[in-house]
FIZA-446237 format. One line per field, with one value per residue: residue number from 1; residue in three letters; chain; x, y negated, z negated of N, C-alpha, C in turn. Coordinates in nm, 2 decimals. Example, Ala and Ser with C-alpha at 12.3 -4.5 7.8 and 13.67 -1.06 7.14 Angstrom:
2
i (1 / 2)
aa (ala / ser)
ch (A / A)
n.east (1.32 / 1.28)
n.north (0.57 / 0.22)
n.up (-0.78 / -0.71)
ca.east (1.23 / 1.37)
ca.north (0.45 / 0.11)
ca.up (-0.78 / -0.71)
c.east (1.32 / 1.29)
c.north (0.33 / 0.00)
c.up (-0.78 / -0.79)
This chain:
148
i (1 / 2 / 3 / 4 / 5 / 6 / 7 / 8 / 9 / 10 / 11 / 12 / 13 / 14 / 15 / 16 / 17 / 18 / 19 / 20 / 21 / 22 / 23 / 24 / 25 / 26 / 27 / 28 / 29 / 30 / 31 / 32 / 33 / 34 / 35 / 36 / 37 / 38 / 39 / 40 / 41 / 42 / 43 / 44 / 45 / 46 / 47 / 48 / 49 / 50 / 51 / 52 / 53 / 54 / 55 / 56 / 57 / 58 / 59 / 60 / 61 / 62 / 63 / 64 / 65 / 66 / 67 / 68 / 69 / 70 / 71 / 72 / 73 / 74 / 75 / 76 / 77 / 78 / 79 / 80 / 81 / 82 / 83 / 84 / 85 / 86 / 87 / 88 / 89 / 90 / 91 / 92 / 93 / 94 / 95 / 96 / 97 / 98 / 99 / 100 / 101 / 102 / 103 / 104 / 105 / 106 / 107 / 108 / 109 / 110 / 111 / 112 / 113 / 114 / 115 / 116 / 117 / 118 / 119 / 120 / 121 / 122 / 123 / 124 / 125 / 126 / 127 / 128 / 129 / 130 / 131 / 132 / 133 / 134 / 135 / 136 / 137 / 138 / 139 / 140 / 141 / 142 / 143 / 144 / 145 / 146 / 147 / 148)
aa (met / arg / lys / asn / ile / ile / ser / gly / ala / leu / leu / leu / ala / thr / ala / val / ile / ala / val / leu / ala / leu / tyr / gly / gln / thr / ile / ala / gly / gln / phe / lys / arg / leu / asn / ala / ser / thr / leu / ala / val / gly / ala / gln / ile / thr / ala / his / ala / ser / pro / val / asn / gln / gly / asn / ala / met / glu / met / asp / thr / tyr / glu / phe / leu / val / ala / pro / ala / gly / gly / asn / tyr / arg / cys / arg / ile / val / ser / asn / ser / thr / gly / gln / thr / leu / asn / leu / arg / leu / ile / gly / val / asp / gly / thr / ile / ala / ser / ser / cys / ala / ala / pro / asn / gly / gly / thr / cys / asn / thr / gly / thr / phe / ala / leu / val / gly / asn / leu / leu / phe / gln / cys / leu / val / ser / thr / his / asn / gly / ala / pro / val / val / gly / gly / ala / his / tyr / ile / phe / ala / val / gln / arg / gln)
ch (A / A / A / A / A / A / A / A / A / A / A / A / A / A / A / A / A / A / A / A / A / A / A / A / A / A / A / A / A / A / A / A / A / A / A / A / A / A / A / A / A / A / A / A / A / A / A / A / A / A / A / A / A / A / A / A / A / A / A / A / A / A / A / A / A / A / A / A / A / A / A / A / A / A / A / A / A / A / A / A / A / A / A / A / A / A / A / A / A / A / A / A / A / A / A / A / A / A / A / A / A / A / A / A / A / A / A / A / A / A / A / A / A / A / A / A / A / A / A / A / A / A / A / A / A / A / A / A / A / A / A / A / A / A / A / A / A / A / A / A / A / A / A / A / A / A / A / A)
n.east (11.66 / 11.45 / 11.22 / 11.24 / 11.20 / 10.92 / 10.78 / 10.82 / 10.69 / 10.42 / 10.39 / 10.40 / 10.17 / 9.94 / 9.96 / 9.92 / 9.63 / 9.50 / 9.53 / 9.35 / 9.13 / 9.11 / 9.07 / 8.92 / 8.85 / 8.97 / 8.80 / 8.81 / 8.70 / 8.83 / 9.15 / 9.28 / 9.50 / 9.58 / 9.77 / 9.69 / 9.81 / 9.93 / 9.78 / 9.61 / 9.40 / 9.10 / 9.11 / 9.09 / 9.14 / 9.11 / 8.96 / 8.89 / 8.65 / 8.57 / 8.34 / 8.27 / 8.05 / 8.01 / 7.85 / 7.51 / 7.55 / 7.78 / 8.10 / 8.31 / 8.47 / 8.79 / 8.94 / 9.22 / 9.36 / 9.63 / 9.65 / 9.80 / 10.09 / 10.01 / 9.78 / 9.43 / 9.11 / 8.91 / 8.70 / 8.50 / 8.41 / 8.13 / 8.16 / 8.06 / 7.81 / 7.73 / 7.65 / 7.41 / 7.29 / 7.23 / 7.52 / 7.67 / 7.88 / 8.12 / 8.28 / 8.58 / 8.73 / 9.03 / 9.03 / 8.87 / 8.58 / 8.27 / 8.26 / 8.13 / 7.85 / 7.69 / 7.47 / 7.49 / 7.27 / 7.20 / 7.31 / 7.35 / 7.53 / 7.73 / 7.84 / 8.04 / 8.02 / 8.24 / 8.56 / 8.79 / 9.10 / 9.37 / 9.71 / 9.96 / 9.83 / 9.66 / 9.33 / 8.98 / 8.82 / 8.49 / 8.33 / 8.02 / 7.76 / 7.43 / 7.30 / 7.15 / 7.14 / 7.30 / 7.56 / 7.53 / 7.62 / 7.95 / 7.97 / 8.04 / 8.23 / 8.31 / 8.53 / 8.60 / 8.87 / 8.86 / 9.03 / 8.93)
n.north (-6.22 / -6.22 / -6.19 / -6.40 / -6.60 / -6.53 / -6.59 / -6.87 / -6.97 / -6.88 / -7.02 / -7.28 / -7.26 / -7.21 / -7.48 / -7.65 / -7.55 / -7.62 / -7.88 / -7.95 / -7.86 / -8.02 / -8.28 / -8.28 / -8.26 / -8.50 / -8.67 / -8.86 / -9.10 / -9.22 / -9.43 / -9.66 / -9.86 / -10.14 / -10.32 / -10.61 / -10.85 / -10.94 / -10.96 / -11.13 / -11.41 / -11.30 / -11.04 / -10.71 / -10.44 / -10.11 / -9.81 / -9.49 / -9.28 / -9.00 / -8.92 / -8.79 / -8.65 / -8.71 / -8.55 / -8.68 / -8.91 / -9.10 / -9.06 / -9.34 / -9.55 / -9.74 / -10.02 / -10.16 / -10.50 / -10.67 / -10.99 / -11.25 / -11.46 / -11.71 / -11.75 / -11.68 / -11.64 / -11.37 / -11.11 / -10.81 / -10.52 / -10.28 / -10.10 / -9.88 / -9.59 / -9.31 / -9.17 / -9.06 / -9.23 / -9.55 / -9.78 / -9.97 / -10.26 / -10.44 / -10.73 / -10.79 / -11.03 / -11.13 / -11.17 / -10.99 / -11.05 / -10.99 / -11.14 / -11.12 / -10.93 / -10.66 / -10.46 / -10.16 / -9.97 / -9.65 / -9.56 / -9.78 / -10.13 / -10.35 / -10.69 / -10.87 / -11.19 / -11.44 / -11.53 / -11.79 / -11.65 / -11.67 / -11.67 / -11.39 / -11.23 / -10.92 / -10.81 / -10.67 / -10.39 / -10.23 / -9.94 / -9.76 / -9.58 / -9.51 / -9.40 / -9.12 / -9.11 / -8.92 / -8.84 / -8.69 / -8.38 / -8.34 / -8.63 / -8.95 / -9.28 / -9.62 / -9.83 / -10.18 / -10.45 / -10.77 / -11.06 / -11.37)
n.up (-11.21 / -10.96 / -11.10 / -11.28 / -11.09 / -11.01 / -11.23 / -11.29 / -11.08 / -11.12 / -11.33 / -11.25 / -11.06 / -11.25 / -11.37 / -11.19 / -11.14 / -11.38 / -11.38 / -11.14 / -11.27 / -11.48 / -11.38 / -11.12 / -10.80 / -10.56 / -10.28 / -10.02 / -9.77 / -9.48 / -9.44 / -9.25 / -9.12 / -8.91 / -8.65 / -8.59 / -8.56 / -8.31 / -8.12 / -7.84 / -7.79 / -7.75 / -7.70 / -7.84 / -8.05 / -8.13 / -8.28 / -8.31 / -8.48 / -8.61 / -8.86 / -9.16 / -9.42 / -9.77 / -10.01 / -10.00 / -9.84 / -9.59 / -9.58 / -9.71 / -9.47 / -9.44 / -9.31 / -9.27 / -9.13 / -9.03 / -8.99 / -8.72 / -8.78 / -8.74 / -8.82 / -8.71 / -8.52 / -8.61 / -8.62 / -8.70 / -8.53 / -8.42 / -8.21 / -8.06 / -8.15 / -8.27 / -8.46 / -8.58 / -8.80 / -8.88 / -8.93 / -9.16 / -9.18 / -9.32 / -9.34 / -9.55 / -9.74 / -9.88 / -10.13 / -10.19 / -10.13 / -9.96 / -9.66 / -9.42 / -9.28 / -9.10 / -8.92 / -8.75 / -8.55 / -8.47 / -8.19 / -8.15 / -8.14 / -8.34 / -8.47 / -8.70 / -8.84 / -8.71 / -8.82 / -8.93 / -9.02 / -9.26 / -9.21 / -9.16 / -9.37 / -9.51 / -9.44 / -9.48 / -9.34 / -9.41 / -9.31 / -9.38 / -9.46 / -9.61 / -9.95 / -9.89 / -9.62 / -9.47 / -9.20 / -8.85 / -8.75 / -8.56 / -8.53 / -8.45 / -8.38 / -8.26 / -8.39 / -8.41 / -8.41 / -8.33 / -8.17 / -8.13)
ca.east (11.66 / 11.34 / 11.15 / 11.25 / 11.11 / 10.77 / 10.73 / 10.85 / 10.58 / 10.29 / 10.37 / 10.35 / 10.05 / 9.86 / 9.98 / 9.84 / 9.50 / 9.49 / 9.53 / 9.25 / 9.00 / 9.07 / 9.06 / 8.86 / 8.89 / 8.95 / 8.79 / 8.77 / 8.69 / 8.96 / 9.18 / 9.33 / 9.57 / 9.58 / 9.82 / 9.60 / 9.90 / 9.99 / 9.63 / 9.58 / 9.29 / 8.99 / 9.15 / 9.09 / 9.21 / 8.99 / 8.98 / 8.81 / 8.66 / 8.47 / 8.31 / 8.22 / 7.99 / 8.03 / 7.68 / 7.40 / 7.63 / 7.90 / 8.24 / 8.34 / 8.61 / 8.83 / 9.01 / 9.28 / 9.43 / 9.71 / 9.64 / 9.88 / 10.16 / 9.99 / 9.64 / 9.35 / 8.98 / 8.89 / 8.55 / 8.51 / 8.29 / 8.10 / 8.13 / 7.97 / 7.78 / 7.66 / 7.64 / 7.27 / 7.24 / 7.30 / 7.64 / 7.70 / 8.00 / 8.16 / 8.40 / 8.61 / 8.85 / 9.16 / 9.00 / 8.78 / 8.46 / 8.21 / 8.28 / 8.01 / 7.83 / 7.61 / 7.42 / 7.49 / 7.19 / 7.24 / 7.34 / 7.37 / 7.63 / 7.72 / 7.97 / 8.05 / 8.06 / 8.41 / 8.63 / 8.95 / 9.19 / 9.49 / 9.81 / 10.03 / 9.78 / 9.56 / 9.22 / 8.97 / 8.65 / 8.43 / 8.20 / 7.95 / 7.60 / 7.39 / 7.28 / 7.01 / 7.19 / 7.43 / 7.56 / 7.50 / 7.76 / 8.01 / 7.94 / 8.16 / 8.18 / 8.45 / 8.56 / 8.77 / 8.90 / 8.90 / 9.05 / 8.87)
ca.north (-6.32 / -6.23 / -6.18 / -6.56 / -6.66 / -6.52 / -6.64 / -6.98 / -7.00 / -6.87 / -7.16 / -7.44 / -7.26 / -7.25 / -7.61 / -7.70 / -7.51 / -7.69 / -8.04 / -7.96 / -7.87 / -8.13 / -8.40 / -8.24 / -8.26 / -8.62 / -8.69 / -8.97 / -9.14 / -9.26 / -9.52 / -9.69 / -9.98 / -10.20 / -10.44 / -10.68 / -10.97 / -10.96 / -10.97 / -11.23 / -11.45 / -11.24 / -10.89 / -10.63 / -10.32 / -10.03 / -9.70 / -9.39 / -9.20 / -8.90 / -8.95 / -8.67 / -8.66 / -8.66 / -8.55 / -8.70 / -9.00 / -9.07 / -9.12 / -9.50 / -9.54 / -9.84 / -10.04 / -10.29 / -10.54 / -10.78 / -11.12 / -11.36 / -11.52 / -11.84 / -11.71 / -11.70 / -11.62 / -11.25 / -11.05 / -10.68 / -10.48 / -10.15 / -10.08 / -9.72 / -9.54 / -9.19 / -9.06 / -9.03 / -9.31 / -9.69 / -9.79 / -10.09 / -10.31 / -10.54 / -10.80 / -10.82 / -11.11 / -11.13 / -11.17 / -10.89 / -11.09 / -10.98 / -11.25 / -11.09 / -10.80 / -10.64 / -10.31 / -10.10 / -9.89 / -9.53 / -9.60 / -9.96 / -10.21 / -10.48 / -10.76 / -10.95 / -11.32 / -11.48 / -11.60 / -11.83 / -11.59 / -11.70 / -11.62 / -11.32 / -11.16 / -10.84 / -10.83 / -10.55 / -10.40 / -10.11 / -9.89 / -9.68 / -9.55 / -9.54 / -9.27 / -9.06 / -9.13 / -8.84 / -8.86 / -8.55 / -8.29 / -8.41 / -8.78 / -9.03 / -9.43 / -9.67 / -9.96 / -10.28 / -10.58 / -10.87 / -11.17 / -11.47)
ca.up (-11.12 / -10.92 / -11.24 / -11.32 / -10.98 / -11.01 / -11.38 / -11.26 / -10.96 / -11.19 / -11.43 / -11.18 / -11.03 / -11.37 / -11.43 / -11.05 / -11.15 / -11.50 / -11.33 / -11.08 / -11.34 / -11.56 / -11.30 / -11.02 / -10.62 / -10.51 / -10.17 / -10.00 / -9.64 / -9.37 / -9.41 / -9.15 / -9.10 / -8.77 / -8.63 / -8.51 / -8.58 / -8.18 / -8.02 / -7.74 / -7.77 / -7.66 / -7.71 / -7.94 / -8.12 / -8.14 / -8.33 / -8.30 / -8.60 / -8.65 / -9.00 / -9.23 / -9.54 / -9.89 / -10.07 / -9.91 / -9.74 / -9.51 / -9.67 / -9.67 / -9.40 / -9.47 / -9.20 / -9.28 / -9.06 / -9.05 / -8.90 / -8.66 / -8.87 / -8.74 / -8.85 / -8.62 / -8.57 / -8.62 / -8.63 / -8.68 / -8.48 / -8.41 / -8.05 / -8.02 / -8.29 / -8.22 / -8.58 / -8.64 / -8.88 / -8.89 / -8.98 / -9.22 / -9.14 / -9.38 / -9.35 / -9.66 / -9.76 / -9.95 / -10.26 / -10.21 / -10.14 / -9.88 / -9.59 / -9.33 / -9.25 / -8.98 / -8.93 / -8.59 / -8.54 / -8.40 / -8.02 / -8.09 / -8.20 / -8.41 / -8.48 / -8.81 / -8.79 / -8.67 / -8.93 / -8.93 / -9.15 / -9.28 / -9.11 / -9.22 / -9.44 / -9.49 / -9.44 / -9.46 / -9.30 / -9.46 / -9.28 / -9.45 / -9.43 / -9.76 / -9.99 / -9.82 / -9.48 / -9.42 / -9.04 / -8.81 / -8.70 / -8.45 / -8.53 / -8.38 / -8.37 / -8.22 / -8.47 / -8.35 / -8.48 / -8.22 / -8.22 / -8.07)
c.east (11.51 / 11.23 / 11.12 / 11.17 / 10.98 / 10.73 / 10.72 / 10.71 / 10.44 / 10.30 / 10.32 / 10.20 / 9.95 / 9.86 / 9.88 / 9.69 / 9.45 / 9.44 / 9.38 / 9.13 / 8.96 / 9.02 / 8.97 / 8.91 / 8.86 / 8.94 / 8.73 / 8.75 / 8.83 / 9.00 / 9.31 / 9.40 / 9.61 / 9.64 / 9.76 / 9.69 / 9.95 / 9.88 / 9.63 / 9.43 / 9.19 / 8.99 / 9.12 / 9.15 / 9.08 / 9.06 / 8.86 / 8.80 / 8.53 / 8.44 / 8.26 / 8.12 / 8.04 / 7.87 / 7.61 / 7.45 / 7.72 / 8.02 / 8.24 / 8.44 / 8.66 / 8.94 / 9.07 / 9.37 / 9.51 / 9.68 / 9.77 / 9.94 / 10.10 / 9.85 / 9.58 / 9.20 / 8.96 / 8.75 / 8.61 / 8.41 / 8.26 / 8.08 / 8.07 / 7.94 / 7.68 / 7.66 / 7.49 / 7.21 / 7.28 / 7.40 / 7.65 / 7.84 / 8.02 / 8.28 / 8.49 / 8.72 / 8.94 / 9.13 / 8.87 / 8.61 / 8.41 / 8.20 / 8.17 / 7.99 / 7.73 / 7.60 / 7.42 / 7.39 / 7.26 / 7.23 / 7.35 / 7.51 / 7.63 / 7.87 / 7.94 / 8.07 / 8.22 / 8.45 / 8.74 / 9.00 / 9.31 / 9.60 / 9.88 / 9.93 / 9.67 / 9.41 / 9.13 / 8.83 / 8.61 / 8.34 / 8.14 / 7.83 / 7.51 / 7.33 / 7.15 / 7.02 / 7.30 / 7.44 / 7.55 / 7.66 / 7.81 / 7.98 / 8.07 / 8.12 / 8.32 / 8.42 / 8.67 / 8.74 / 8.94 / 8.94 / 8.99 / 8.94)
c.north (-6.34 / -6.27 / -6.35 / -6.64 / -6.65 / -6.60 / -6.80 / -7.03 / -6.97 / -6.99 / -7.24 / -7.37 / -7.27 / -7.39 / -7.69 / -7.68 / -7.63 / -7.85 / -8.02 / -7.93 / -7.95 / -8.26 / -8.36 / -8.28 / -8.43 / -8.63 / -8.81 / -9.01 / -9.20 / -9.38 / -9.56 / -9.79 / -10.01 / -10.28 / -10.51 / -10.83 / -10.99 / -10.95 / -11.10 / -11.28 / -11.38 / -11.10 / -10.81 / -10.51 / -10.24 / -9.86 / -9.61 / -9.33 / -9.11 / -8.86 / -8.81 / -8.71 / -8.64 / -8.64 / -8.59 / -8.87 / -8.97 / -9.13 / -9.25 / -9.47 / -9.71 / -9.90 / -10.18 / -10.33 / -10.64 / -10.90 / -11.19 / -11.40 / -11.66 / -11.84 / -11.71 / -11.68 / -11.48 / -11.22 / -10.91 / -10.65 / -10.32 / -10.16 / -9.96 / -9.66 / -9.41 / -9.09 / -9.02 / -9.11 / -9.45 / -9.72 / -9.96 / -10.12 / -10.43 / -10.60 / -10.83 / -10.91 / -11.07 / -11.11 / -11.09 / -10.93 / -11.03 / -11.10 / -11.27 / -10.96 / -10.81 / -10.50 / -10.28 / -9.98 / -9.75 / -9.56 / -9.76 / -9.99 / -10.29 / -10.57 / -10.87 / -11.11 / -11.35 / -11.56 / -11.67 / -11.78 / -11.65 / -11.62 / -11.53 / -11.24 / -11.02 / -10.87 / -10.70 / -10.54 / -10.25 / -10.07 / -9.75 / -9.67 / -9.58 / -9.38 / -9.23 / -9.06 / -9.03 / -8.84 / -8.69 / -8.52 / -8.35 / -8.60 / -8.85 / -9.20 / -9.49 / -9.81 / -10.03 / -10.41 / -10.67 / -10.99 / -11.29 / -11.61)
c.up (-11.06 / -10.99 / -11.30 / -11.23 / -11.01 / -11.12 / -11.35 / -11.15 / -11.03 / -11.27 / -11.36 / -11.10 / -11.15 / -11.39 / -11.30 / -11.09 / -11.27 / -11.45 / -11.23 / -11.15 / -11.42 / -11.49 / -11.20 / -10.89 / -10.62 / -10.34 / -10.13 / -9.84 / -9.58 / -9.41 / -9.30 / -9.15 / -8.96 / -8.76 / -8.54 / -8.51 / -8.40 / -8.09 / -7.98 / -7.76 / -7.71 / -7.69 / -7.84 / -7.96 / -8.16 / -8.21 / -8.34 / -8.43 / -8.61 / -8.82 / -9.05 / -9.36 / -9.68 / -9.97 / -9.91 / -9.84 / -9.67 / -9.61 / -9.61 / -9.57 / -9.42 / -9.36 / -9.22 / -9.17 / -9.09 / -8.93 / -8.86 / -8.79 / -8.87 / -8.78 / -8.73 / -8.64 / -8.54 / -8.62 / -8.64 / -8.60 / -8.47 / -8.27 / -7.97 / -8.15 / -8.22 / -8.34 / -8.64 / -8.73 / -8.82 / -8.98 / -9.01 / -9.22 / -9.24 / -9.36 / -9.50 / -9.67 / -9.86 / -10.08 / -10.31 / -10.22 / -9.97 / -9.77 / -9.48 / -9.34 / -9.14 / -9.00 / -8.81 / -8.59 / -8.45 / -8.25 / -8.01 / -8.13 / -8.27 / -8.44 / -8.60 / -8.73 / -8.78 / -8.79 / -8.89 / -9.02 / -9.10 / -9.24 / -9.21 / -9.36 / -9.42 / -9.52 / -9.42 / -9.42 / -9.34 / -9.35 / -9.36 / -9.39 / -9.55 / -9.81 / -9.94 / -9.66 / -9.42 / -9.22 / -9.00 / -8.79 / -8.58 / -8.42 / -8.51 / -8.37 / -8.34 / -8.32 / -8.39 / -8.44 / -8.35 / -8.28 / -8.12 / -8.04)
């Protein structure tokens, strides 16, 4: 009985190693879903992030947010940047197009344009650096979605 358990465990371990060797390791930035549907006009919801590098650039971070059922005017923001690099921020529409973008220098902030978004839909904001711009150790930034 014990021999069967060990044989099964070895078979499973071999299969996992084969899959990893065949497909490689998947590394991705963070994905966060924020509920902005209950925000009052002028209010914002924030998320703190400690980004990490993949190769010679920061892993992209994706923030998805739900708009109020009646719709409303929203924008994405970097309200604090201590990553050692400029952060690129993009507001993405439901069709995948870039509606607006901005760049927050290290120590600075930025706001995308404000857009009237259709109610009860999910929109995204992407945060990234670029190739050749890795973040520093202990990097931190604060992202926000604000209803206008």
